[in-house]
C-alpha positions in Angstrom: 48.6 -11.8 70.8 48.7 -8.2 69.5 45.4 -6.2 69.5 43.9 -5.2 66.2 43.8 -1.6 65.0 42.1 -0.2 62.0 42.9 2.9 59.9 39.9 4.3 57.9 41.2 6.6 55.1 38.5 9.2 54.6 40.9 11.0 52.1 42.4 14.4 52.5 43.0 17.3 50.2 44.9 20.4 51.5 46.8 23.2 49.8 50.0 21.1 50.3 48.8 17.5 50.6 46.7 15.2 48.5 45.4 11.8 49.6 42.5 10.9 47.3 43.0 7.8 45.2 45.2 7.0 43.4 47.1 9.1 45.9 47.8 7.9 49.4 48.7 10.5 52.0 51.6 10.6 54.4 49.0 10.6 57.3 47.9 7.0 56.9 51.4 5.7 56.5 52.9 7.4 59.5 49.8 6.5 61.6 50.3 2.9 60.6 53.9 3.3 61.8 52.8 4.6 65.2 50.4 1.7 65.7 52.9 -0.9 64.6 55.5 0.5 67.0 52.9 0.1 69.8 52.5 -3.5 68.8 49.1 -3.3 67.2 48.2 -5.5 64.2 47.2 -2.9 61.7 44.4 -3.1 59.1 43.6 -0.4 56.5 40.5 0.4 54.4 39.2 3.5 52.5 35.9 5.3 52.9 35.0 3.9 49.4 35.5 0.4 50.7 33.3 1.2 53.7 30.6 2.5 51.5 30.7 -0.7 49.4 31.0 -3.3 52.2 28.6 -3.1 55.1 30.3 -6.0 56.7 33.4 -4.0 57.4 31.7 -2.2 60.4 31.4 -5.5 62.4 35.0 -6.4 61.8 36.2 -2.9 62.8 34.0 -3.0 65.9 36.0 -6.0 67.2 39.3 -4.1 67.1 40.9 -2.5 70.1 41.5 0.9 68.3 40.4 2.8 65.2 41.8 5.9 63.6 40.1 7.8 60.9 41.9 10.4 58.8 39.8 12.9 56.9 39.3 16.5 55.8 39.3 18.6 52.6 40.3 22.3 52.8 40.5 23.0 49.1 37.6 22.3 46.6 38.3 19.6 44.1 36.7 17.1 41.7 38.0 13.5 41.8 37.9 10.5 39.6 39.6 7.9 41.8 37.6 8.3 45.0 35.2 10.5 46.9 36.3 12.1 50.2 34.2 11.3 53.3 31.4 13.8 54.0 30.7 15.1 57.5 27.6 12.9 57.7 29.6 9.8 56.7 32.4 10.6 59.2 29.8 10.9 62.0 28.1 7.7 60.9 31.4 5.9 61.1 31.9 7.2 64.6 28.4 6.2 65.8 28.0 2.9 64.1 31.4 1.4 65.0 31.2 0.4 68.6 33.9 -1.2 70.6 37.3 0.2 69.7 38.7 3.4 71.1 38.1 5.9 68.3 40.3 8.7 67.1 39.9 11.1 64.2 42.6 13.4 62.8 43.8 15.3 59.8 42.6 18.6 58.3 39.0 17.8 59.5 40.1 19.5 62.7 40.1 22.9 60.8 36.4 22.5 60.0 34.3 21.1 57.2 32.8 22.5 54.0 30.7 20.5 51.5 32.5 22.2 48.6 33.7 25.4 46.9 31.5 28.4 47.5 30.5 27.2 51.0 31.9 28.4 54.3 33.5 25.7 56.5 32.1 25.1 59.9 33.7 23.9 63.0 31.6 21.5 65.1 32.1 18.6 67.4 32.4 15.3 65.5 30.1 12.9 67.3 31.0 9.3 67.8 34.7 9.7 68.3 36.5 9.5 71.6 39.4 11.8 70.7 40.3 14.4 68.1 44.0 14.3 67.2 45.0 17.9 67.6 47.9 19.3 65.5 50.1 16.7 63.8 48.1 13.5 63.8 50.9 10.9 64.1 52.6 12.7 67.0 49.2 13.3 68.7 48.3 9.6 68.5 51.7 8.6 69.8 51.4 11.1 72.7 48.1 9.7 73.7 49.1 6.0 73.4 52.1 6.7 75.6 50.3 8.5 78.4 49.9 12.1 77.2 47.2 14.2 75.6 46.1 13.6 72.0 48.0 16.6 70.8 51.2 16.9 68.8 53.5 19.0 66.8 55.6 17.9 63.8 58.7 16.0 64.9 60.6 14.4 62.1 63.0 12.6 64.5 59.9 10.5 65.4 57.7 10.5 62.2 60.6 9.6 59.9 60.9 6.3 61.8 57.1 5.8 61.7 57.0 6.5 57.9 59.3 3.6 57.4 57.6 1.2 59.9 54.3 1.9 58.3 55.3 1.9 54.6 54.0 -1.5 53.7 50.4 -0.4 54.6 50.3 0.7 50.9 49.8 -3.0 49.9 46.3 -2.8 51.4 45.3 0.2 49.3 42.7 -0.7 46.6 44.8 1.1 43.9 48.0 -0.8 44.7 50.4 -1.0 42.8 48.9 1.8 40.6 49.1 4.4 43.3 50.9 7.7 44.0 52.8 8.0 47.3 52.5 11.7 48.4 55.8 12.5 50.1 56.2 15.1 52.8 59.2 17.4 52.6 58.1 20.2 54.9 55.3 21.5 57.0 54.2 25.2 57.3 54.6 28.2 55.1 57.3 31.0 54.9 54.6 33.4 53.6 52.9 33.2 57.0 55.5 35.8 58.2 53.1 38.4 56.9 49.9 36.4 57.6 49.9 34.2 54.6 47.4 34.2 51.8 44.0 35.2 53.2 42.2 32.0 52.3 44.9 29.3 53.0 45.0 26.8 55.8 48.7 26.0 55.5 49.8 28.9 57.8 47.9 27.1 60.6 50.9 24.8 60.7 53.2 27.8 61.5 56.6 28.6 60.0 58.3 26.0 57.8 59.8 23.0 59.4 61.9 21.2 56.8 62.2 17.4 56.8 65.8 16.1 56.6 66.6 14.7 53.2 67.7 11.3 54.5 64.2 11.0 56.1 62.5 11.4 52.7 65.0 9.2 50.9 64.9 6.4 53.5 61.1 6.4 53.3 61.2 6.2 49.5 63.5 3.2 49.9 61.1 1.5 52.2 58.0 2.3 50.0 59.9 1.0 47.0 60.7 -2.2 48.7 57.0 -2.5 49.5 56.2 -2.2 45.8 55.7 1.6 45.3 56.8 2.9 41.9 55.1 6.3 41.8 56.0 9.2 44.0 55.2 12.9 44.3 57.0 15.5 46.4 53.8 17.3 47.2 53.6 18.0 50.9 55.1 21.4 50.9 53.7 24.8 49.8 56.8 25.6 47.7 59.2 22.8 46.8 61.8 25.3 45.5 62.4 26.6 49.0 63.2 23.1 50.4 65.9 23.6 53.1 66.2 27.2 52.1 67.1 30.1 54.4 64.8 32.4 56.3 62.5 35.2 55.2 59.1 35.3 53.5 60.5 34.5 50.0 63.8 32.6 50.6 66.1 31.9 47.7 66.0 28.3 46.4 68.9 26.0 47.4 69.6 23.9 44.3 72.2 21.7 46.2 69.6 20.7 48.7 67.2 19.7 45.9 70.0 17.8 44.2 70.7 15.8 47.3 67.0 15.0 47.7 66.3 14.0 44.2 69.5 12.1 43.6 69.0 10.2 46.8 65.5 9.2 45.8 66.7 8.0 42.5 69.4 5.9 44.2 66.9 4.3 46.6 64.3 3.7 43.9 66.2 3.0 40.7 63.2 1.5 38.9 60.7 4.2 39.8 58.2 5.0 37.1 57.0 8.4 38.3 58.8 11.2 40.3 56.8 14.4 40.2 56.3 17.6 42.2 53.4 19.8 43.1 53.4 23.4 44.5 55.8 26.0 43.3 55.5 29.6 44.4 55.7 31.9 41.4 56.8 34.7 43.7 59.9 32.7 44.6 60.8 32.4 40.9 60.1 36.1 40.2 62.3 37.3 43.1 65.1 34.7 42.6 65.2 34.0 38.9 68.8 32.6 38.7 68.5 30.3 41.7 65.1 29.2 40.6 66.3 28.4 37.1 69.1 26.2 38.5 66.7 24.6 41.0 64.2 23.8 38.2 67.0 22.3 36.1 67.9 20.0 39.0 64.3 18.8 39.2 64.1 18.1 35.4 67.3 16.2 35.6 66.0 13.7 38.1 62.2 13.6 37.8 60.1 11.9 35.1 58.5 13.7 32.2 54.9 15.1 32.2 55.5 16.9 35.5 53.5 20.0 36.7 54.6 23.0 38.8 51.3 24.2 40.4 51.2 28.0 40.7 48.8 29.4 43.2 48.2 32.5 41.1 44.6 33.0 42.4 43.8 36.2 40.5 45.3 38.7 38.0 43.6 41.7 39.9 46.3 43.8 41.6 43.9 45.1 44.2 42.7 41.6 45.1 46.3 40.5 45.4 47.0 43.4 47.8 44.0 42.9 50.0 44.6 39.1 50.3 48.4 39.2 50.7 48.8 36.9 47.7 52.2 35.8 46.5 52.8 37.4 43.1 51.5 40.0 40.7 50.3 38.9 37.2 53.5 40.3 35.8 55.6 38.2 38.2 53.5 35.1 37.4 54.1 35.6 33.7 57.8 35.8 34.4 57.6 32.6 36.4 55.7 30.9 33.5 58.5 31.9 31.1 61.2 30.6 33.4 59.5 27.2 33.9 59.0 27.0 30.1 62.6 27.8 29.5 63.6 24.8 31.6 60.8 22.4 31.2 59.0 22.8 27.8 61.6 20.6 26.2 60.1 17.2 25.3 61.1 13.7 26.3 59.5 11.0 24.1 57.1 13.7 22.9 55.9 14.8 26.4 57.0 18.1 27.9 59.3 17.7 30.9 57.8 20.2 33.3 55.1 22.8 32.7 53.2 25.3 35.0 49.7 24.8 36.1 47.6 27.8 37.2 45.0 28.1 40.0 42.3 30.8 40.1 40.0 31.3 43.1 36.8 33.3 42.9 35.1 34.9 45.9 38.2 36.5 47.6 37.7 39.8 49.5 38.0 42.8 47.2 36.8 40.9 44.1 34.8 43.0 41.6 33.3 42.3 38.1 36.5 43.7 36.6 38.5 40.9 38.3 37.2 38.4 35.8 38.2 40.6 32.9 41.7 40.9 34.3 41.9 37.1 34.6 40.7 36.6 31.1 43.1 39.2 29.7 46.0 37.4 31.5 45.1 34.1 29.9 44.7 35.7 26.5 48.2 37.1 26.8 49.4 33.6 27.6 47.7 32.2 24.5 49.2 35.0 22.4 52.7 34.0 23.6 54.7 30.9 23.0 54.5 29.5 26.5 52.8 26.2 27.4 50.5 25.8 30.4 49.6 22.2 31.5 46.2 23.0 33.1 44.1 25.8 34.7 42.0 25.2 37.8 39.1 27.6 38.4 37.6 27.3 41.8 35.3 29.0 44.2 36.6 30.0 47.6 36.0 27.6 50.5 36.8 29.8 53.5 37.8 28.3 56.9 37.4 29.8 60.3 40.6 31.4 61.3 41.5 32.6 57.8 41.0 36.3 56.9 38.9 35.3 53.9 36.3 33.8 56.3 34.8 37.2 56.7 34.5 39.9 54.0 34.7 37.4 51.1 32.6 38.0 48.0 31.0 34.6 47.7 27.7 34.7 45.8 28.1 38.3 44.5 29.4 37.5 41.0 28.3 34.0 40.3 27.3 34.8 36.7 30.8 36.3 36.1 32.4 33.3 37.7 30.5 30.9 35.4 31.3 32.9 32.3 35.0 33.0 33.2 35.1 29.3 33.8 33.4 28.7 30.4 35.9 31.0 28.7 38.8 29.0 30.2 37.3 25.6 29.2 36.2 26.7 25.7 38.7 29.3 24.6 41.9 28.5 26.6 42.0 24.8 27.5 41.3 23.3 24.1 43.9 25.3 22.1 46.4 24.9 24.8 46.0 21.2 24.9 46.6 21.1 21.2 49.9 22.9 21.8 51.0 20.7 24.7 49.8 17.3 23.3 49.5 17.5 19.5 48.0 14.8 17.5 50.3 11.8 17.4 51.6 12.3 20.9 52.1 8.9 22.6 51.2 8.3 26.2 52.8 5.3 27.9 51.2 3.3 30.7 47.7 4.8 30.8 45.8 3.1 33.6 42.1 2.6 32.9 39.8 3.7 35.7 36.3 3.9 34.2 35.0 1.3 31.7 32.4 2.1 29.1 31.9 2.4 25.3 34.6 5.1 25.9 36.9 4.0 28.7 38.7 6.7 30.7 42.1 6.5 32.2 45.2 8.5 33.2 48.9 8.1 33.6 50.2 8.2 37.1 51.4 11.7 37.8 50.8 15.2 39.1 47.6 16.4 37.5 47.5 13.8 34.8 45.4 14.5 31.8 42.2 12.5 31.4 42.3 10.3 28.3 39.3 8.7 26.6 39.8 5.4 24.7 36.8 4.6 22.5 37.0 0.9 23.5 35.5 -1.0 26.4 38.5 -1.7 28.6 38.5 -3.2 32.1 39.6 -1.0 35.0 43.2 -1.7 35.8 44.1 -2.3 32.1 47.4 -0.6 31.3 47.7 0.7 27.7 49.8 2.9 25.5 47.8 5.3 23.3 48.3 8.1 20.8 46.3 11.4 20.7 43.7 11.7 17.9 41.4 14.4 19.2 40.9 17.1 22.0 38.2 17.9 24.5 38.1 20.9 26.8 40.0 19.1 29.6 40.6 15.7 28.1 42.0 13.9 25.1 40.8 11.1 22.9 43.4 8.5 22.0 43.7 5.1 20.3 45.9 2.2 21.4 49.3 2.1 19.8 50.2 0.7 17.6 47.0 1.8 15.8 45.7 -1.5 14.4 43.5 -0.4 11.5 42.6 -3.9 10.4 41.1 -4.8 13.8 39.8 -1.6 15.4 36.0 -1.5 15.8 34.2 1.0 13.7 33.4 3.3 16.6 37.1 3.6 17.2 38.1 3.9 13.5 36.0 7.1 13.2 38.4 8.9 15.6 41.4 8.5 13.2 42.3 12.0 12.0 40.6 12.7 8.7 38.4 9.6 8.8 35.1 10.3 10.6 31.9 8.3 10.6 31.4 7.9 6.9 34.9 6.9 6.0 35.1 4.6 9.1 32.4 2.4 7.5 34.2 2.3 4.2 37.5 1.4 6.0 35.7 -1.4 7.8 34.3 -2.7 4.5 37.6 -2.5 2.6 39.7 -4.2 5.3 42.2 -5.8 5.5 44.7 -3.2 4.3 48.2 -4.4 3.6 50.0 -1.0 3.6 49.7 2.7 4.5 49.8 3.4 0.7 46.8 1.3 0.0 44.9 2.9 3.0 45.8 6.4 1.6 44.8 5.5 -1.9 41.3 4.3 -0.8 40.5 6.8 1.9 42.5 9.9 0.9 43.8 10.0 4.5 47.5 9.8 5.5 47.6 7.5 8.6 49.6 8.3 11.7 52.8 7.1 10.0 55.0 5.1 12.4 52.1 4.6 14.9 49.9 2.5 12.5 50.2 -1.2 11.8 48.4 -3.5 9.4 48.2 -6.8 11.2 46.6 -10.0 10.0 45.8 -10.9 13.7 44.6 -8.5 16.4 47.0 -7.3 19.1 46.0 -6.7 22.7 46.8 -4.1 25.3 48.9 -4.7 28.4 47.1 -6.7 31.1 46.0 -5.2 34.4 
């Protein structure tokens, strides 16, 4: 009888990998493949499940082996789950007794409680082995008689990713989950030392995964029930299978092979998105980048985001930290992505840029924040669309150049003022451009229930949507935009059923408000849009409104 092995998913978030629900990282799937190949009976749970169920510890303690994957090297805020803290990781190691215990993932680079805090490297008590380097290869090495160390080897891990693919069925978000797909490891920018703050250069120069490895893994995940995928485990997807150099030119044919193969293996997929795109690549290779982006928009699904690691608009900070692109180059890249991706499919832009700013870098001054604000004002004055702006504080790790000489804590007031400017003066008007009133979102998955329930579509940086109804988590609903927050939208289920919506939802109809909502409720039922308009003076959302005699219902969970 095979021995039991447990994988505890403490969640990961790196510059080029996300594994916080609803995302599941490549780590846990390939680790599952390693364990299955070694004839273990594999079980999987998340750190959130561990927190909620104290009886998991006795079950895990009876196993022959346990692997925990954890580590966050970029600051983030999460709705679907909370990454394991250092205290929790050590509690897992100390309280689970019996199995041989391994820990791997970016936790090996150190631990920081969040943005604005230096990471520390310290021994993680309670575990027998730290998986050094690439965790699946390191585990395989140790289980077959070697040391718990490994370097990326796609000739091995491609096989494990397929063997371990059905572990996704044990994820609490299944089937509403995003499978993060690895296409490469390492960074070409590391030729000159990489960006001063980034941990991706720790993986060395780029090692590109063969397209058939990615495609076959997608096929296996699709068979297991996955329908949502993101090509996210690479610092710059445009350079997939590209040539050498610090800023290699994109290879559109390589991307075409990859995306077309995924579509063939997963014909009924619902989401195919991307993550990181280097604006420096686009600025240096505009024609090849335009073609590569066109390939992506041909095969992906709408609502996609190309995340630009801009970091700052201060030329001197860019120079000191060896960043990837000047503000002028980033603006050129924004225009290029808009030229290809701003077109709409069913009302949703195909592919838009997202911008990342980091505060606390070496060389930062008070003027840095003025340059950042001026850059965003220039974006607003133009016609381009930006999907989202992340404003973060540096989380420096030992071994990066930003670990020493950073400016953390020097300009906290300026940082807060800039963040407030972005939320109040940039995000709201930009959201109105990107998702105007009447925009319809399909397949919103409710994650938080309340008087206003919150949900998101599956995707890369999906917008948070508030529905002013109490809806159970897991409910899937279509809704239309009726109002805007700083970083979220308010929407009503479509079709908008005026005769049966509660008063607290009616007030969100454009032009209605609290007073007219009470009048609408008193005058119901309406038999036509004309009658509604005559009584309220409000033109309803045209084709999105219905006047039913009996209430409808959203899609079930």
